[in-house]
N, C-alpha and C positions, 0 to 999 in steps of 0.2 A: 504494500500500500504506500509506503514511504517513497519507493522508486516511482510509482505512478504519479504521486503528487509532485515529486521533484521534476519529472518529465513534463507534466502539465504546466508547472510554474516556469520551466525553461522555455517551453514553446510559447506560452503567453508573453513572457518577457521579451523574447526575440521578435515576436510579431509586433508588440507594442513599440519597441525601439525602431524596427524597420518601417513600420507604418507611420509613426509620428514624425519621422525624419529627425528625431533627436538622438544625439549620441550620448551614451553613458559617460559619466564623469570618470569612472574608473573600471578596471577589470574586476569582475566579481572575485571575492577572496577564494572561493572554492575552485574556480577556474585557474587562478594564479597558483594555487597549491598543487594543481595537477601539472601545470606548465613548467614551473621552476626547476623541478628535478631534471627534466629533459634539457633545459637550457644550461644548467650547471654542468651536466655530463657532456653536452655539446661543446661548451667552452673549454673544458679540459681536453677533449678530443682534438679540438682545433689547436690548442697550445702545443700538443704533442704531434700535430700534423698526422693524426691517426684517426681517420673517419670510420674505421672499423673497430674502434676502441670498445672493449667488452662492456664497460659501464655505460657508455653511450648507447650501444645496441640494446642493452637491457632496459634502460630508462625509456628509450624510444618505443621499444616493443611493448612495454607495460602500458604506456599511454595509448598506443594503437589497439591493444587488446581490451581495454576498459570500455564498458558500454554505458556508463552513467552520463547524465546530461553535462556535468562539469567537464568530463574528459572529452566529450564530443566538441564542446566549445573550445577547450584548450587545443584540440587538434586544428581547429580553424585559426586560432591565434598563432599557433606555431608556423603557419604559412607565411608569416612576416619575417622568417629567419631562414638563412641558408642552412640546410640540414644535410647537404650532400646530395648528389644526383640520385642515387638509388633510393635513399630514404625519402627524397622529395617525391618520387613516383609512388612509393608506398603511402605517403601521407595524402597525396591527391586521391588515391583509390580509397583509403580508409574514410576520408570525408565524404566522397561521393557514394560509397557503399552505405553510409549512414542514412542515405535517402533524401528525398525531396524536401523534407522538413529542414534540411541544412541550408537551403537556398536563402532564407531570411538572414541566417547568421553569416553566411558568406557575403551577402550584400552589406550587412551591418559592418563587418570588419573591413570591407573594401571602402566604405564611405567614411568610417570613423577611425580616429587614431586611438586605439584602445591598447595601451601598453601595460605590462606588469609594472608594479611599483618598485621591484627589487632586483632587476636584472641588468648586468653590465654588458650582456651580449648585444652587439649591434643589430638593429632591426633594419629591414629593407622592405618597405611597404610597396615597392614596385615589382616584387617578384610575381610571376604569372600563375602561381599555383592555384589561387582561388578562381581565377578565370578558367583554368583547365577543368577544375571540379565543376564549376557552373556549366561549362559547355558539355561535359559528359552527362550531367543530370538533365540538361535541356534536350540533348539528343536521345536520351533514354537507352544508351548502350553501355551502362556502367559495368554490369557483370561481364560482358564480353571483353571490354577494355581492361578489366582488372583481374582476369583469370590467367594465372601463370602456370606453366607446366613444369 
């Protein structure tokens, strides 16, 4: 029941934000809590110039495997960061596979500058990852595009 209420709140909030044209003043704390471990591990991997760093892979994989509303939004927020080419493809597919309910969040994060309050990792809001996810959802071929052998 808690998960259902959280999902409803998540969907309502994202629809309200996207529909009203207002940007949130801050990233929700639960979303930031899901995002920061990945950014911290990504920062360490970048410092070592090791994009296959085990800690980074584990943090990234944990976020992609989680199915709660905060993790889904954190995945959209992560699209503002260079995560490596292979992980970028996985991220686009994970967001697109979350379904059409992600469209409002993808648009929200494209229109609004929603940054975590505690990360030193540089953001790049011009990365095309959200656009790729939106195009996949619009075309309706997500499963075909994200099936790997």
